N, C-alpha and C positions, 0 to 999 in steps of 0.2 A: 232882557225874558229871558225865565230861568225856572220852565216848567212845557210838559206835553202833555195835553189833555185828547185822551184818545175818547173817543162815545159812539156806543152802538145801541141798538134799539133798547135794550134792557138793563145796559153798564154803562158803568162810566169808568174809566183808571186815568190818575195825575201820574206824572212820574216828577216829581219835582227835584229841578238842582236846583243845591245853592250854594252862591258865588263865594263866600267867606263862611268862618266858624262865626257862630251867635246865635242868639234867638231871632225868630221871626217867627209871625203872624199870618197864618194863611185861612183866608175864609173864600168862600165856596156861596155862587149863586145859581140859581137853574129857572130854568122855564119850558113848555112844552115846546116841541119840536117845531110845529107849526105855527108857533105865537106870535103874536107883532109885539106883544106886550113889554116892558119890562123886567129884567132878572131880578129875581127876590132872592134874599138871602136864605142859606139854609143851614149852613154850619160854619163854627170856625175850628182853626186847631194854633195852636203855640207849635215850634218843633225846632229843638234844640240842634245845632249842627256843631260838632266838635269838632273835626277837618275834612276841608271841601276838597277834594279833588278836582273840583271844574274849576275850569281855565279858560274858554274856547266858548264865545259869545252863538247865544244862538239865533239863524237868519229870524228874518222879520215874518209874520204871519197874520196874513188881514182874514185870514178864514175862521180863526177862533176856534180851531181843532186838526189837529193830528190822524196822521191812520188816515181809513174810509168814512165817508160820510154813513152817516148812519141807515140812510138811503140809498146804498153804494147799490143794492140788488135791484131796486125798480128803474136807477138810471141805467143799467145790464152789465155795470162788474159783478159776475160769480164771484173771482177769486183771482189771488195774487201769484206769483210764486216763491215772493217774502211774507212771513205771515205776520212778523215783528212789528212794533210801531214804532222802531230804529233799525235800521240796518247798516252795516259797518263793510267797510272796503278795504283792504288792506292796498290796494295796486291801483287806486283812482282810476278806476274804469268798474262800471256795472252794465246787467242787461236785466231790466225790469218787465214780466212777459202777465198780462190780465186778461183772463179766461173771460167773454162776452157772450153772455144769452143770449143777443141780438146782433147785428151790423150798427159796429158804432163807428163815428168819429171821433179823432181826439188833438186835443193839445193841451200842450206842456210849459209849464216855465219854472225854469230852475232859480232856486235865490240862496247868494251867500254874501255875507257883507264885505267881501272885497270885488266882485261879480257884477259888474255894469252890465246894459241891456244887452248890446253888442255879443261883447263875451258869450254872455250866457249862450246865444243862442248859434253857435261854434261848438258849444257842449254836447249839442242833445240831438241824436237822430232818432223820429221815428219812423214807424210801420202799423201798416191798420190792415187786416185781414178781415176773413169774415167773422169768424169766432175768436179773434184775437187783437190784442194790443199789444205790439211790443216798443219800450223805448229805451234805447244804450245815450248810456251816460260815461260823461269826461270829466273829472275833476283835477281843475289845474291848480288848488290851492287845497292847502288842508285843511280841515276842520268842518263844521255841521251846515248841509245843505237842506235846504227843502226843497222838493219836486212837487210840483201842484198839479195836477190830473183835472182837466176837462174836457167831458165827453155830451154828445147827442147823440139822438140815433136821426138816420137819412131825412125827414119830416120837420124836425126840427128847427126851428131859426135858432134860439140861443144854446151854445154852451154851459153847460151847470159844473160846476165843481166836485169831483165825484172824491177825492181824496189829497191828503196832504202828506207827504211822504218825507220823513227826516232820514237823514243820510250825513253819514259821520267816516269821511276818509282821510286814514294814516298814509296815503302814499298820494302824490299829486301825476298829472301829466304835464308834459312839454307845451307851452303855451301853443309850440310850432307844432303839433302834432293834435292837435282839435280840428273838429270837423271841417270841413267847408259851408257856407248857410245854406242850407237847402231848405226843400216843401215838407210842408207834414205829410207830403206824401210820399215817401222813401220804400225803395223796393218792391216789391210786386205785393198785388192786393187790391181790397175794393176796389178803388180808382181806376189801375190798369184793365182789372178787369169790364168794368165797366166801359172803358173808353177801347176794349176789341180787340187786347194784347193777353195772352194767355201762356200756360205749360211756360214758363219761366228757365233758362237757365241756371239761373242763380238763386234762389228762394228768401238770399238775407241783403238787406240793401247794403251790408259793407263786404265788398270787394280787397280779399288781401290776395297782394302778385308778389313774390320775389323777383320771375321772369320781367316786370316791368309792360305787361301785354296781356291781352283779356280779351275776348267774345263773349259778347251780351247777345244772347238771343229770344225771342217771343214767338211764338204762335199770332198768327193775326186772322180774328175772325168774323172778320167784316173787310170791305171794300173800302182800305185806307191808305192815306201815303202816309208814313212815319218818317221824323227826323230826328237827330240826336248833336247837343250840341257838350264838349267837353271842355272845360274851364278847370282853373288853378289860382288861385288867391294873390300867389308871388311866385312869377316867373323870374329863375334865373336864366335860362339857355330860350332867350325867345327870337331867335333867329327866324323861326317860322310862326306862323299865329298856330294859335291851337286848334283852328278846325284841320289840318294836314295833318293832324294824329290821328284823325277818328275816321272811318272808311263804312260806309253804310254798303249791306247788300240787301235789298227786298225782296225775294219771289212772292207767289201770291198766295203763300199762306204763311209763312215766316220772313223774320227780318233779322236780321245777323250787324252787328254792331261791333266790327272791327277796335280794338284803342292800342295805340303804341304809346308808352311813355316816353317824354325826355330827358328826365328827371326826375330824383324820386319825390315823394310828399305826397301828401292827399288832394285830389282830383273829386269833383262832380261831371255826372253823366245824364242830362237831363234829355228825357223822352218825350216827345211831343207827336200829338196823331194830329191827321188833316181829314174828313170824310168827304166826297165825290161833292156834296151839296156845301159844302162850308168855304168860307172864304180865307181863314185863316187858322192856322194850327193851335193847338190848344196843350195846356202841360196837361203828360201823365201822372208820371213818377219819375224820381229822382233816386241815382243810384253813389255811393261813395267810392272811390277806388284808392285803395292803401297801399303807399309800395317806401319801404325803408333799404330797399338794397340801393343800388345808382345806374339805373338804365341809361342805356344812349341811343335808345331806338333813331333810325331815319323816320321821317315824316314820309306818308305814304302821299302820290300823284294832289294835284289840286284839281279838284272833280268840280266840275261846271253844272250848269243846272237841268242840263237832256239828262245825266248819270243819273237814272230813275229807277222806279219800279222795273224789275225783271233784270237790268242790268247787271254782271258778275266780271270782277276783274282777278283773271287767274294769274296772268304772268306779264310784267315785273310788280311785285305789290311794292314797291321803292319807290318815294317819286324824284333820288336824288340816284340818276346813273353816272357809272364810269365813261369816260370819254374814250373814244377811238375803238371801242367794242363791240362785238356783234349781238344781240340781246333775241331772243325769242318774246314775241310780243301775243299772250292766250286773251283772249274776251270776248264775254256776251253781249249784245249790244241790241233788245227786242227790235222785229220791225225794222230794222239796218238794209240798205241798198247796197252802200258800198262804202268800206272803212278804209282810210289812210292816218299815214303817220308822217308830219311834216315836219320835218329837221332842217339840214344843208339839202338838204334831198328827200322826193317823196318816195313813200313806199306803202305797196296797197297790199293790204290783209285779204285772206281768202278765207272762206266762209268753210268750215269743214261737215261733213253729214250731221255732227250732233249741233251745228248752227254756230259752231266756237269761230272767231274771227281768228286769224293766226299768219304771224308769218315774221322772218328771221330781221331784224335794222338795225346800223350802224350808227351808231349812238352820234358820231362826229366831233370834234372839237369839245375843250371844256367851256362852258358858259352858252354850249346851245339849249333851245327849248324846242323841249319832241312835244306835238302834238296830235294826241287823237282826234281826227275829224268823221263824222260822220256823214253821209246822206242818206232822209229817210224815203226819201223819192225819185223812180224812176227817170222823171222827167226834169228837175229840177237843178239847176248846176250848182246851189246854194249846198254848201256842207258844215255842220255847228261844229264846236269845239266839247267833246265830252270830258279829256281825261288833258292834263299838261303833267310833263319830265322834267328836271332839270338837267343837263351835264354835267357834272362836279370832278376837279382831280382824283387824284390817287389820295391825297394827302387827307384832303376836307372830307371823303368818303371814310379815311381808317378809325376817326374818331368818332363813329357811330356802328349801328348795328341794322342789318336791313332784316324788314319785318317780310 
């Protein structure tokens, strides 16, 4: 493939890239935009190339045009932050932003001669907002890429090809730094707002942290239960499951997801919500957390099913505690009638005027499992476990940081 055809409503531009020196015949065919008839010959050119500087293959393009579709404005695309039909990057990174005249859903396809489908999906993170579409692109190989953009409005069933953008990258991204596989709904936007989450703490889908920790918050506009899942493609430090490095605090109108990272790399945080009448959680959006320092955070305590809306852990935040030490426990559990910390002995926590249950707990020897047990009825002897902490020796704790 040795040409880039860009078509608008009233003109067309053909950029010819000749592979070698010599004479070439160029024939041009055309037909009306909406026609289903065969293309008709329009004219021919003979091109003499005295010197060729073109040595890289263009990616295959099954859509027969480059740039924006002639009817892109009818599809809802107003403009792009790059106006050229060929975009250059020397860093291997690129952010494309499309302004829209109406709310649109979008899908993207990245093509390169050396890029397979699985790797291609790890090169893209897309965000869908009410008046804007954003696509973050990573290029793991040198050369030319095709980014195809497909859009539809909220009532349509099928996506339509709105643009095929040619990108040349003279820099590359290490494949270990590619994104995790994410959904088409990344960061806050149309989907999160429709599902009842608004006013996010992070307005873009990629969160960069040098400390290896962050808090992601949303305001909750409906009577929802919110959960989140932290994941990473390749874990070196797998002593504790990923669920231990994420802690949810949901109040009446706000959800906070606290994240601690056990090691460097790229992580995905997926948000899910469930209404009062719904049986299952539905996906809302994904965030990518990027950390290239060397964090070694200790995990949060293990949370059980009764750790739910309204529960707040104030102290201790780490799920690993040093042995033979006194530790202050402070937490809030709505409607709790009695709270115990059960270990080698039982410690009763007392409520303050602010309805915070607190008390000093002796951790006991290494290997002890401390359980926060709760009773919700004065007339029941049954107590349910809300959180559990593990007592470790000083050597095991010295390799990590407490959140």
